[in-house]
C-alpha positions as CSV (number, residue, x, y, z in Angstrom):
1,M,-0.1,0.0,0.1
2,S,1.0,3.9,-0.7
3,K,2.1,6.2,2.2
4,K,-1.2,7.9,1.2
5,T,-3.2,5.0,1.9
6,T,-1.7,4.1,5.4
7,E,-2.1,7.7,6.8
8,T,-3.9,7.8,10.0
9,T,-7.8,9.2,9.4
10,Q,-6.9,12.2,12.0
11,E,-4.5,13.7,9.2
12,L,-7.5,13.6,6.6
13,T,-10.4,15.6,4.9
14,Y,-13.5,13.9,3.9
15,T,-12.5,14.4,0.6
16,Q,-9.2,12.7,0.8
17,A,-10.7,9.9,2.8
18,M,-13.2,9.4,-0.4
19,K,-10.5,9.6,-2.7
20,Q,-8.2,7.0,-0.9
21,L,-11.5,4.8,-1.0
22,E,-11.6,5.1,-4.5
23,E,-8.0,3.7,-5.2
24,I,-8.5,0.9,-2.7
25,T,-12.0,-0.2,-4.8
26,A,-9.7,0.1,-7.6
27,H,-7.0,-2.1,-6.5
28,L,-10.0,-4.5,-4.9
29,Q,-11.4,-4.8,-8.7
30,D,-8.2,-5.8,-10.3
31,P,-7.7,-9.1,-11.1
32,N,-4.3,-8.8,-10.4
33,C,-4.7,-7.3,-6.7
34,D,-2.1,-9.2,-4.3
35,I,-4.1,-11.5,-2.5
36,D,-1.7,-11.0,0.5
37,L,-3.0,-7.4,0.3
38,L,-6.4,-8.2,0.4
39,R,-6.6,-8.1,4.4
40,D,-4.3,-4.9,4.7
41,Y,-7.1,-2.7,1.7
42,T,-10.0,-4.3,3.7
43,K,-9.0,-2.6,6.7
44,Q,-7.9,0.5,5.6
45,A,-10.9,1.0,4.1
46,L,-13.1,-0.3,7.0
47,S,-11.2,2.6,8.8
48,L,-11.9,4.9,6.4
49,L,-15.4,4.2,6.1
50,K,-15.9,4.6,9.7
51,F,-14.2,8.1,9.6
52,C,-16.7,9.1,6.9
53,K,-19.8,8.4,8.3
54,T,-18.2,10.4,11.8
55,R,-17.9,13.4,9.5
56,L,-21.2,12.7,7.6
57,T,-22.9,12.5,11.0
58,Q,-21.0,15.1,12.7
59,T,-21.9,17.4,9.8
60,D,-25.4,16.6,9.7
61,E,-25.4,17.6,13.6
62,E,-23.9,21.1,12.9
63,L,-26.4,21.9,10.5
64,K,-29.3,20.9,12.0
65,K,-28.4,23.1,14.8
66,L,-27.6,26.3,12.8
67,L,-30.7,25.5,10.8
68,A,-32.8,25.3,14.3
69,E,-30.9,28.9,14.6
70,L,-32.5,30.0,11.9
71,D,-36.5,29.1,13.3
72,D,-35.8,30.4,16.3
73,E,-34.9,34.2,15.1
């Protein structure tokens, strides 16, 4: 795996995480994918998916609060 793919999720933006997920998906879809890396790719993808889900949930909650403030005015 590339250095970029192994970065911790705390250092990533949502866009970077999605790009890494797309790269991992491409690797997994490649018929020449090294079977020895399959577990590592899957593990990294799971970590990235959790990160993205958390980021989306946080953003949704923040937007709901902002919209609620508009309703209160």
